[in-house]
N, C-alpha and C positions, 0 to 999 in steps of 0.2 A: 534536427533529427538529435535523439538522445537514446542512448542503449540500454537494454534492460539491466545489465550491470551498474550503470549509474543511478536509476531509479532506485535499486536495492539500497547502493550505497548513501544516497540521499535521505531516505527513511531510516537505516540503520544510525545515520549520524544524529538525528532527533530521537530514537529510540533504540538505543542501543542492544535490549533483549530482544528486538524482536526477530522473528522468522518471515523472511520474504519470500515470495513467489511471484515473479513478473513473466506474463505472456503477452507479446507482441501480436496484438489481433490481427494486423493487415500485413506485416512485414515491411510498414514503411518506417518505423521508429517514432510514430506519434500517437497510436492508438494501443492503449494497453490494458490488460486487466491484472491487477494486484490483489495478492492475498496476504493479509499480516496478521500474523498472530502474535501479541503482546500483553504483557501484565499490566501494562499502560491504559488498558482499555478496561480495566475491573471496576466496576460501580460506574460504568458511563453508558450512557446510552448509544445508539447507532449513530446517531448525528453528531455527537462528540467525538465518538472514534473516528469518524471519517473526517472530521476538521482537523485531528491530529495527524492522519496521513496528509492530508490536502496542505496543511503547515509546513510540513517537510518538503512538501514538492512545489511551495510557492513561485519560486523562482522560475522553474521550468516551465509552469502551469501558465504564469504572467506573459512570459515571451512565446507561448504557445509550441514550445519546443514538445509538450506534451497537449495534444489536440481534444483527446477523449480519454477519460480514464474511470474504469468500471473497477469498484472496489469490493471486496469481501474483508471483513474484519473479525477476529474472534479473540477472546481471552485465552488463556493456555487450556481451561478447563473445557470452555465452548468448544475447542478444537478437538478435544479428545473426543468429545461426544459426537461431534460430526465426522470425524474420521472413523469412527467405529459404525457409524451408519453404514 
């Protein structure tokens, strides 16, 4: 089991500018929905953006501390557009 705070810290270690929101979908500490806003996503497609986040969570994913992960990734510009909708 891994806490939402630990998930956030792992992402921020690899992506220091990231704004991260972590939701525990089941209350069991292994199924998460994560939203990440980072300038590191600029110019990258969705797959590359998700690969950056998966890379930050590689250890937790490989040990199945995180069993399921739903991702939403945004550049700061895309986030402003999404938040305004």
